[in-house]
N, C-alpha and C positions, 0 to 999 in steps of 0.2 A: 233559562236565562230570563231575567226581568227585562221586558221590552217597553216598560213605561217610559214616558218622555223624561222624567227626572233621572231615571236610571241611565238612559242613553246619553243624557247630558254629562252625567258623572263619568261614564265610560270614556267619553271623548276627552274629558279633562285628564283622566288617568293616562290615556294613551298619548297625550302630549308629552308626558314624562317619558314614556317608552321611546318616542321619536327622538327626544334629546339624547337619551342614553345610547340609542342605536348609532346616531350620527357621530356622537362623541367617540364611541369605540371605533367606528370605521375611520374617522379622521377625514371623511369627505362625504359629499351628498348635499341634499337640498332641504334645509329646515324651513325656509319661508313658505314654499308651496305645500309642503307636507302639513304644516300647522294650519294653513288656511283651509286645507281640504278635509281635515279629520272629522269635523262635525257632519259634513255632507256624507262622507263614506260610512260613518258610524250608523246613521239612520238608514241609509240606502242598503248597505250590505246586511246589517243585522235584522232589520224589520221587513224589508221588501224583497231583497234577493233571497234572504233566508239561507245563506250558506252555512253548512255544517260539515263536520268530518265525514258524515255518511252520504252526502249527496254531491260530492265534488265531481264525480264522473257520471251522475245520473243524466241520461240524455234529455230528460224533461226539466232539468233544473233551469231556474232563471240565470241569465248571464249578466256579468258586469265587466265591462272593458274599461280599464284605466288608461285613457288615451294619453294623458299627461304623465308619461311613465316615470319622469324624474321625481314625482311625488310618491313613489312606491313605498317608502317607509311607513306612510299612513296606511296603505293597503296591508302591509305585513302585520302592523299592529292590530288591525281589525280582524284579520284572519287568525291571529293568535287569540284574540278575545273570543272568537267563535269556536275555538278549539280545533281549528284545522291544522295549525302548526303549533309547535311547542313554544311557550313564552320564553323559555331560556335560550331558544335558538335565535331570538331577535338580535342578540348581541353579536351574531356572526355576520351581520350585514356587510356586504361587499368583500368578504373574505373569499379567496380564490376558489376554495372547494365548497363554499356554502351555496345552498339553493336560493338564498336571499341575495340575488344579484342587484346591482345598482339600478337597473331598470328591469321591469317585469320580463320573466323568461319562463314560458310555459313548459319547456322540456324539463328543466330542473325542478320546477314546481307546478304540477298539474292544476293546482287550485287557482293559478293565474290563467285567465281565459285566453290571453293573447300577448305575444311579445310586443311591447310598445316602447317608445322613447324617441323614435324618429317622428317628430311632431306632425300632426295632421292626419295620420293614417288610422288611428283608432276608430274614428267615426265610420269610416268605410268598412272596417271589419265588423263593427257592431251592426251596421246596416245589413251586411250579408247574413249575420246571425238572425236578425229579425225576419228577413225574407225567408230563410230556411225554416224558421218556426211556422211561418204561414204555410209554406209548402207541405210541412209535416202535419198540419192541422193541429198543432200544439198550442196550448194556452200560455206557454212560457213567455216572459217578458225579457227584453234586452235593455240594459241600462248602460250608458256610456258617460264617463266623466271627462270633460275636456277642459283645457286651460285657455286663458285669454290670449296668450302669446301664439298658441297654435291656431286660434281662430283666424289668424291672418293668413293661414296657408290656403292655397287654391283648392287643394283636395277636399278640405272641409266644406267649401261652398259647393263643390260638385256633389258631395254626399247629401248636403242639405237640399239641393234641388231634386235629386233622384228619390230620396226617402219620401218627400212630399208627393212626388209624381206617383209613387207606388202605394201611397196612403198607408204607410207603416205605423199604424197607431199602437203597435206593440213595442215601439222604440221610444225610449225616454232618455233624453240627453240633459245632463246637468253641467252648467258652466261654473267652474270655480273662478269667479270674476274678481281676482285680487288686484288687478290693474297694474301689475308690475311684471316685467320680464328681464332677462339678464342684461339687456342693453339700456334699460330705462323704463319709465312709465309707458304703458301700452298706448296711451293717447298721443304720445310723442313719437312713437315708432310707426305704427299704422293704426289710426283711430278706428275703433269698431262702431262707434256711435253714428246714428241712432240704431242700436242693435235690435231692440225689440221690434221696431217698425220694419226693419229689414227682414227679420225672421217671419213676421206675420205676412209680409208681402210674398215670401216664399211658401206660404200656406201651411205654416206650422202653428200649433197651439202653443202659446207663450205665457209663462208666468214669471214674475220677478219677486224675489224674496231676499231676506237677510240670511245669508248662508251660514251664520253661526247660531241661529235661533232654531232649536230642534223642533219646536212646535210648527214654525213656518215651513221647515223642510218636510216634516211629516204631512202637513196639509197639502203641500204642493205635490208630493209623490202620490198621495191618496187621490187627488184630483186627476193625476196623470194616468190612472188606471182605466180611464174611459176608452172605449173602442168606438171612436166617432169619425174615423177616416182620416185623422190628421196625426202625424208624429208630434211628440211633446217635447218642448224645450223649456227648461227651468234656468233662468238667469239668477244665479245665487251670488249676491254681492258679499265679498269676503275681505278680510284684511290679511295681507301677507305677514307671516310670523305671529298670527293671532295667539294671544295668551301669554306671550313673553314680551314684556314692555320694550326691551331694547332690541328686539328682533322685528318689531312692527314697523317695517320700512319697505317701500316698493321694490328696492333692488339690493340693499346692502347684504341681506342674508339669503339671497336667491340660491347661491351655490357654495356656501362657506360653512363648513362644520364648526361647531363650537369647540374651543379648547377647554382645558381643565377648569379655569376660573369661570368662563362663560357658561359652561355646562352646569357647574355647581350653582351659580346664580340663577340660571333659568329653572332648574329643578326646585330650588328653594321657593321661587316665586309661584310656581305651579302648585307645589304642596301647600303653600300658604292659602292659595285660592280654594283648594279642596277643603282645607280645615275650616275656612270661613263659611263655606257653603254647607258643611255637614250639619 
């Protein structure tokens, strides 16, 4: 697989179409957060986690926990791109007998590291994985992708405190900061700001980037490979529904699947962007 930055950018654009097709077929799900997340997951999973069909159960594999489980269509699309699941199976999202459940489920799909969806719990799971790696003397890294809505949960802040206390510099957290949640803009529900200052006060290494710029994502993840006694937190500023003009809204497309006309319009927009960039 070509892991150059232009190739990763194109993969993410192509997977936006996969996401729309999956959600349209399912008739339910979360397009806004899946589209905001896909650039982050593409670079993280394909280049840094390095997931392949051959290392799904390797005990020394890098881990990635998708704590914002409702964004799982993006994760399935990336796993298909990595050859871990069949591309044609994506269309079975949310069907009752499909391993592609509406939230990650590691029993039906071992390539998913943890069942998530109850917001706020994924970071604690990832922290445990990072601590286990240290106890094992393993060089593996644990990555955790969190959403801004779940950053309001108390369990997140307990994990932030303890990960810094244990100096888990093999733990890398990326925030999909699209600034919208089901009930409205995050700053009107529980404002996270000033977030970077809070995280630094908790003794985390903090970077802020454009979460749709694959070069910035790559640079931040490269910087976060340091073993300097601090866990790493990447604040990735994103746009909910990114890539589809009429879905770029803080709340409208949080949990609404596109119907026939909207799906066709979205796919035509995305295909036009790919043609323009070719």
